[in-house]
ZAVEXKE-601243 format. One record per atom (N, C-alpha, C): residue number from 1; atom name; x, y, z. Coordinates in pm, 1 decimal. Layout:
[NUM, 'CA', [X, Y, Z]]
...
This chain:
[1, 'N', [9004.8, 10542.2, 11262.8]]
[1, 'CA', [9020.1, 10530.2, 11108.1]]
[1, 'C', [9097.5, 10639.7, 11068.7]]
[2, 'N', [9100.5, 10782.2, 11137.6]]
[2, 'CA', [9156.6, 10856.7, 11096.9]]
[2, 'C', [9336.8, 10835.9, 11079.0]]
[3, 'N', [9386.9, 10749.7, 11173.2]]
[3, 'CA', [9526.8, 10733.2, 11180.5]]
[3, 'C', [9549.6, 10631.5, 11061.3]]
[4, 'N', [9447.0, 10543.5, 11012.7]]
[4, 'CA', [9480.2, 10453.6, 10901.8]]
[4, 'C', [9486.6, 10558.4, 10801.8]]
[5, 'N', [9405.0, 10611.1, 10770.4]]
[5, 'CA', [9399.2, 10727.1, 10616.1]]
[5, 'C', [9552.4, 10788.1, 10643.0]]
[6, 'N', [9600.0, 10854.8, 10742.3]]
[6, 'CA', [9693.6, 10924.1, 10738.2]]
[6, 'C', [9836.6, 10843.1, 10720.6]]
[7, 'N', [9795.2, 10710.9, 10764.5]]
[7, 'CA', [9919.1, 10602.7, 10733.8]]
[7, 'C', [9921.0, 10577.5, 10573.6]]
[8, 'N', [9817.5, 10543.1, 10541.1]]
[8, 'CA', [9791.8, 10500.5, 10396.5]]
[8, 'C', [9826.0, 10631.1, 10303.1]]
[9, 'N', [9815.3, 10762.7, 10346.1]]
[9, 'CA', [9860.3, 10905.7, 10266.9]]
[9, 'C', [10004.3, 10874.4, 10268.4]]
[10, 'N', [10064.4, 10878.2, 10395.3]]
[10, 'CA', [10236.0, 10882.5, 10398.3]]
[10, 'C', [10265.0, 10745.8, 10327.7]]
[11, 'N', [10225.0, 10647.5, 10331.2]]
[11, 'CA', [10308.8, 10546.0, 10219.2]]
[11, 'C', [10274.8, 10585.3, 10073.8]]
[12, 'N', [10163.8, 10656.5, 10029.5]]
[12, 'CA', [10131.7, 10701.4, 9923.2]]
[12, 'C', [10261.2, 10780.2, 9862.5]]
[13, 'N', [10263.5, 10880.1, 9970.4]]
[13, 'CA', [10364.5, 10986.4, 9932.1]]
[13, 'C', [10500.8, 10911.4, 9909.7]]
[14, 'N', [10552.1, 10795.7, 10019.4]]
[14, 'CA', [10678.0, 10778.5, 10003.5]]
[14, 'C', [10687.8, 10694.3, 9877.5]]
[15, 'N', [10598.6, 10606.0, 9827.7]]
[15, 'CA', [10621.5, 10548.9, 9708.6]]
[15, 'C', [10631.7, 10636.6, 9593.2]]
[16, 'N', [10556.0, 10728.1, 9614.4]]
[16, 'CA', [10564.0, 10825.4, 9471.1]]
[16, 'C', [10699.8, 10899.5, 9493.6]]
[17, 'N', [10762.1, 10939.0, 9598.1]]
[17, 'CA', [10862.8, 10996.3, 9617.5]]
[17, 'C', [10984.3, 10901.3, 9549.4]]
[18, 'N', [10977.2, 10762.7, 9568.1]]
[18, 'CA', [11074.2, 10647.9, 9534.2]]
[18, 'C', [11066.6, 10654.4, 9361.8]]
[19, 'N', [10943.3, 10652.0, 9325.8]]
[19, 'CA', [10933.0, 10662.9, 9183.5]]
[19, 'C', [11001.5, 10756.8, 9143.3]]
[20, 'N', [10959.1, 10868.9, 9175.3]]
[20, 'CA', [11014.3, 10980.4, 9108.9]]
[20, 'C', [11203.2, 10983.4, 9139.6]]
[21, 'N', [11241.9, 10952.0, 9225.6]]
[21, 'CA', [11391.3, 10950.7, 9271.8]]
[21, 'C', [11440.9, 10835.9, 9175.0]]
[22, 'N', [11396.8, 10705.0, 9142.7]]
[22, 'CA', [11424.4, 10635.8, 9036.9]]
[22, 'C', [11435.2, 10687.7, 8911.0]]
[23, 'N', [11308.9, 10728.0, 8863.8]]
[23, 'CA', [11297.7, 10798.4, 8721.9]]
[23, 'C', [11394.5, 10914.9, 8698.7]]
[24, 'N', [11405.4, 10994.9, 8799.8]]
[24, 'CA', [11506.9, 11078.1, 8749.6]]
[24, 'C', [11628.5, 11051.8, 8751.6]]
[25, 'N', [11683.5, 10948.7, 8833.7]]
[25, 'CA', [11819.4, 10877.0, 8856.2]]
[25, 'C', [11846.4, 10842.2, 8695.0]]
[26, 'N', [11750.8, 10754.3, 8626.6]]
[26, 'CA', [11740.1, 10691.9, 8514.8]]
[26, 'C', [11759.4, 10793.2, 8377.1]]
[27, 'N', [11675.7, 10897.8, 8417.4]]
[27, 'CA', [11706.9, 11001.6, 8286.4]]
[27, 'C', [11815.7, 11093.7, 8315.1]]
[28, 'N', [11877.0, 11113.8, 8436.6]]
[28, 'CA', [12012.3, 11171.9, 8437.4]]
[28, 'C', [12131.1, 11077.8, 8383.4]]
[29, 'N', [12093.0, 10963.2, 8404.4]]
[29, 'CA', [12190.2, 10841.4, 8367.4]]
[29, 'C', [12182.7, 10839.4, 8196.0]]
[30, 'N', [12064.2, 10850.9, 8154.6]]
[30, 'CA', [12033.4, 10844.4, 8013.3]]
[30, 'C', [12090.0, 10949.2, 7934.2]]
[31, 'N', [12085.2, 11088.9, 7983.6]]
[31, 'CA', [12119.4, 11199.9, 7944.3]]
[31, 'C', [12282.6, 11202.1, 7944.9]]
[32, 'N', [12341.1, 11193.7, 8023.9]]
[32, 'CA', [12487.9, 11179.0, 8035.6]]
[32, 'C', [12560.4, 11064.0, 7955.0]]
[33, 'N', [12496.1, 10953.7, 7950.1]]
[33, 'CA', [12537.3, 10880.6, 7850.1]]
[33, 'C', [12529.1, 10933.3, 7701.3]]
[34, 'N', [12400.9, 10989.6, 7694.8]]
[34, 'CA', [12406.1, 11040.4, 7557.6]]
[34, 'C', [12496.4, 11156.5, 7498.8]]
[35, 'N', [12513.5, 11254.0, 7591.1]]
[35, 'CA', [12621.5, 11340.1, 7578.6]]
[35, 'C', [12755.2, 11282.4, 7561.2]]
[36, 'N', [12806.0, 11181.3, 7643.7]]
[36, 'CA', [12927.8, 11112.8, 7595.9]]
[36, 'C', [12965.3, 11066.7, 7486.9]]
[37, 'N', [12839.8, 10998.6, 7431.1]]
[37, 'CA', [12832.5, 10955.2, 7296.7]]
[37, 'C', [12855.0, 11072.6, 7190.1]]
[38, 'N', [12786.1, 11175.7, 7203.0]]
[38, 'CA', [12791.7, 11297.7, 7127.8]]
[38, 'C', [12927.4, 11343.3, 7110.8]]
[39, 'N', [12999.6, 11360.6, 7237.9]]
[39, 'CA', [13135.7, 11418.0, 7243.6]]
[39, 'C', [13253.0, 11349.9, 7168.2]]
[40, 'N', [13200.4, 11223.2, 7146.0]]
[40, 'CA', [13306.6, 11135.3, 7060.1]]
[40, 'C', [13332.8, 11191.1, 6928.4]]
[41, 'N', [13426.3, 11253.7, 6892.5]]
[41, 'CA', [13481.6, 11283.1, 6751.8]]
[41, 'C', [13561.9, 11164.2, 6677.5]]
[42, 'N', [13515.3, 11139.7, 6567.8]]
[42, 'CA', [13591.5, 11038.8, 6488.4]]
[42, 'C', [13721.8, 11091.5, 6425.5]]
[43, 'N', [13804.0, 10990.8, 6452.3]]
[43, 'CA', [13935.4, 11023.0, 6396.3]]
[43, 'C', [13945.9, 11114.0, 6243.1]]
[44, 'N', [13862.7, 11041.3, 6169.3]]
[44, 'CA', [13878.3, 11101.4, 6040.4]]
[44, 'C', [13862.0, 11264.2, 6059.1]]
[45, 'N', [13776.5, 11313.3, 6124.8]]
[45, 'CA', [13724.3, 11437.0, 6158.9]]
[45, 'C', [13838.6, 11519.8, 6217.2]]
[46, 'N', [13919.2, 11481.0, 6288.2]]
[46, 'CA', [13997.4, 11536.3, 6356.6]]
[46, 'C', [14134.4, 11512.7, 6265.5]]
[47, 'N', [14175.5, 11440.7, 6176.6]]
[47, 'CA', [14294.5, 11408.6, 6066.8]]
[47, 'C', [14263.1, 11526.9, 5964.7]]
[48, 'N', [14110.8, 11560.6, 5925.3]]
[48, 'CA', [14092.2, 11628.3, 5818.6]]
[48, 'C', [14118.2, 11765.9, 5849.3]]
[49, 'N', [14051.5, 11790.0, 5998.9]]
[49, 'CA', [14108.9, 11945.7, 6028.4]]
[49, 'C', [14250.4, 11985.1, 6068.8]]
[50, 'N', [14336.1, 11881.5, 6051.0]]
[50, 'CA', [14478.9, 11917.5, 6065.8]]
[50, 'C', [14537.8, 11971.8, 5914.6]]
């Protein structure tokens, strides 16, 4: 019975790690997309600064 419990625990650890990996990937993707949108400067602003 001890081996079954260890296998179940290992399965939970792997599932938790996979969820964290996917969540962190989505978070980083969201933050990088948001930064790219914020970096775009309207042409009107550039023309007025000249």
